[in-house]
SEVEX-730670 format. One record per residue: residue number from 0; x, y, z of N, C-alpha, C in turn. Coordinates in Angstrom, 1 decimal, always signed. Example, Ala and Ser with C-alpha at 12.3 -4.5 7.8 and 13.67 -1.06 7.14 Angstrom:
<rs>
  nr   n.xx   n.yy   n.zz  ca.xx  ca.yy  ca.zz   c.xx   c.yy   c.zz
   0  +13.2   -5.7   +7.8  +12.3   -4.5   +7.8  +13.2   -3.3   +7.8
   1  +12.8   -2.2   +7.1  +13.7   -1.1   +7.1  +12.9   +0.0   +7.9
</rs>
This chain:
<rs>
  nr   n.xx   n.yy   n.zz  ca.xx  ca.yy  ca.zz   c.xx   c.yy   c.zz
   0 +121.1  +75.3   -3.7 +120.7  +74.8   -4.8 +121.3  +73.4   -4.5
   1 +119.4  +72.6   -5.9 +120.9  +71.5   -5.8 +121.4  +70.7   -6.9
   2 +122.4  +69.8   -6.6 +123.2  +69.5   -7.5 +122.8  +69.5   -8.7
   3 +123.2  +69.6   -9.8 +123.1  +69.5  -11.1 +122.3  +67.8  -11.5
   4 +121.1  +67.8  -11.9 +120.6  +66.4  -12.1 +119.7  +66.1  -11.2
   5 +119.1  +66.6   -9.7 +118.6  +66.6   -8.3 +118.0  +67.2   -7.7
   6 +117.0  +66.4   -7.6 +115.7  +67.7   -7.2 +116.4  +68.1   -5.5
   7 +115.3  +69.2   -5.4 +115.4  +69.0   -3.8 +114.0  +69.4   -3.7
   8 +113.2  +69.8   -3.0 +111.8  +69.1   -2.1 +111.2  +70.1   -2.3
   9 +111.5  +71.2   -3.1 +110.4  +72.6   -3.5 +111.0  +72.6   -4.5
  10 +111.8  +71.3   -4.9 +111.1  +71.3   -7.4 +110.5  +70.5   -7.0
  11 +109.7  +71.2   -8.4 +108.4  +70.4   -8.6 +109.0  +69.5   -9.7
  12 +108.0  +67.7   -9.8 +108.8  +67.4  -10.8 +108.3  +67.9  -12.3
  13 +109.0  +67.0  -13.0 +108.9  +67.8  -14.7 +108.1  +66.0  -15.2
  14 +106.9  +66.0  -15.8 +106.1  +65.6  -15.8 +107.3  +64.6  -17.1
  15 +107.5  +63.6  -17.7 +108.3  +62.9  -18.6 +107.0  +63.3  -19.7
  16 +107.8  +63.9  -21.4 +106.8  +64.3  -21.7 +106.1  +63.2  -22.3
  17 +106.9  +61.7  -22.5 +106.3  +60.8  -23.8 +105.3  +60.4  -23.1
  18 +104.8  +60.9  -21.5 +104.2  +59.6  -20.8 +102.7  +61.2  -20.2
  19 +102.4  +62.0  -20.8 +101.7  +63.2  -21.1 +100.6  +63.0  -21.8
  20  +99.6  +63.5  -21.8  +98.5  +63.8  -22.6  +99.1  +65.3  -23.9
  21  +98.6  +64.9  -24.7  +98.3  +66.5  -25.3  +97.0  +66.8  -25.7
  22  +96.3  +68.0  -25.8  +95.2  +68.6  -25.7  +95.2  +69.0  -27.3
  23  +93.8  +68.3  -27.8  +93.4  +69.2  -28.6  +92.7  +70.7  -29.1
  24  +92.7  +71.3  -30.0  +93.4  +72.3  -30.0  +91.8  +72.3  -30.7
  25  +91.1  +73.8  -30.9  +90.2  +74.5  -31.4  +90.2  +74.6  -33.1
  26  +89.4  +74.0  -33.9  +90.1  +74.4  -35.6  +90.1  +76.1  -35.5
  27  +91.0  +76.5  -36.3  +91.3  +77.9  -36.7  +90.1  +78.6  -38.1
  28  +89.0  +79.5  -37.2  +88.0  +79.7  -38.4  +89.0  +80.2  -39.8
  29  +88.2  +80.1  -40.4  +88.6  +80.2  -42.0  +88.6  +81.9  -42.0
  30  +89.7  +82.7  -42.8  +89.1  +83.7  -43.3  +88.4  +84.4  -43.5
  31  +87.6  +85.6  -43.1  +87.0  +86.7  -44.5  +87.0  +86.7  -45.6
  32  +86.3  +86.4  -46.7  +87.0  +88.0  -47.7  +87.2  +88.9  -47.7
  33  +86.0  +89.1  -46.9  +85.9  +90.7  -46.8  +86.9  +91.5  -46.2
  34  +87.0  +90.5  -45.1  +88.3  +91.5  -44.3  +89.5  +90.7  -44.0
  35  +90.4  +90.8  -44.5  +91.9  +90.5  -44.8  +92.5  +89.7  -43.7
  36  +93.2  +89.3  -43.5  +94.0  +89.5  -42.4  +96.1  +89.9  -42.6
  37  +96.4  +91.1  -41.7  +97.3  +91.5  -41.7  +98.1  +91.2  -41.8
  38  +99.3  +90.3  -42.9 +100.0  +89.2  -42.4 +100.8  +89.6  -41.1
  39 +101.3  +91.4  -41.1 +102.2  +91.6  -40.3 +101.9  +91.5  -39.0
  40 +101.2  +92.6  -38.7  +99.5  +92.6  -37.5  +99.6  +91.0  -36.3
  41  +99.2  +89.8  -37.9  +98.4  +89.5  -37.4  +96.7  +89.7  -37.0
  42  +96.0  +91.0  -37.4  +95.1  +91.6  -37.1  +93.9  +91.9  -37.9
  43  +92.5  +91.9  -38.3  +92.3  +92.4  -39.7  +92.5  +93.7  -39.6
  44  +92.8  +94.2  -41.6  +93.3  +96.0  -42.0  +92.2  +96.5  -41.7
  45  +91.2  +95.9  -41.0  +90.2  +96.9  -41.2  +89.1  +96.2  -40.3
  46  +87.8  +96.3  -39.5  +86.8  +96.2  -39.0  +85.7  +95.1  -40.1
  47  +85.5  +94.4  -39.4  +84.3  +93.7  -40.2  +83.2  +95.2  -40.5
  48  +83.1  +94.7  -42.3  +81.7  +95.4  -42.3  +80.3  +95.5  -41.3
  49  +80.0  +94.4  -40.5  +79.1  +94.2  -39.5  +78.7  +95.1  -38.2
  50  +80.6  +95.3  -38.7  +81.2  +96.0  -36.3  +80.5  +97.3  -36.7
  51  +80.0  +98.0  -35.6  +79.7  +99.5  -35.4  +81.0 +100.2  -35.3
  52  +82.3  +99.7  -35.0  +83.8  +99.3  -34.9  +84.3 +100.8  -36.8
  53  +83.4  +99.7  -37.4  +83.6 +100.8  -39.3  +83.2 +102.4  -39.0
  54  +82.4 +102.3  -38.3  +82.3 +103.5  -38.7  +83.0 +104.9  -37.8
  55  +83.6 +103.6  -36.8  +85.0 +105.1  -35.6  +86.2 +104.9  -36.9
  56  +85.9 +103.3  -37.0  +86.9 +103.5  -38.7  +87.9 +104.1  -39.7
  57  +86.7 +104.6  -40.4  +86.0 +105.2  -41.9  +86.1 +107.2  -41.2
  58  +86.0 +107.0  -39.8  +86.3 +108.7  -39.5  +88.3 +108.5  -39.2
  59  +88.7 +107.7  -38.4  +90.3 +107.7  -38.2  +91.0 +108.0  -39.8
  60  +90.3 +106.9  -40.7  +91.5 +107.0  -41.8  +91.2 +108.8  -42.8
  61  +89.9 +109.2  -42.4  +89.5 +110.7  -42.8  +90.6 +111.8  -42.3
  62  +90.4 +111.2  -40.5  +91.1 +112.0  -40.2  +92.7 +112.4  -40.2
  63  +93.4 +110.6  -40.8  +94.3 +110.4  -40.9  +95.0 +111.0  -42.3
  64  +94.1 +111.5  -43.3  +93.9 +111.9  -44.9  +93.8 +113.2  -44.6
  65  +94.2 +113.7  -43.7  +94.0 +115.4  -43.0  +92.1 +116.5  -43.8
  66  +91.4 +115.2  -44.2  +90.1 +115.7  -44.3  +89.6 +116.6  -43.0
  67  +89.3 +117.3  -43.5  +88.2 +118.4  -43.1  +87.2 +117.9  -41.7
  68  +87.0 +118.8  -40.9  +85.6 +118.4  -39.7  +84.4 +118.5  -40.6
  69  +83.8 +118.0  -40.3  +82.6 +118.6  -40.5  +81.6 +119.7  -38.8
  70  +81.4 +120.3  -39.9  +80.9 +121.4  -38.5  +79.7 +120.7  -38.6
  71  +79.4 +120.7  -37.1  +77.9 +120.5  -36.0  +76.8 +121.1  -36.5
</rs>
């Protein structure tokens, strides 16, 4: 193990932050007002209405509410 402040041959050099370039990050898309983001999870509280998962989501909500299943 090298002494503090010294590098060994296996230790990669750390770039000086003042000489490195920063990357430009993409813009964050605007929130969909029809599908607000849940602040505690960071995910939408429901799928977008155009998403096929909306039907499954509604079935799960009905089951959690205790609604009886439909017979086939």
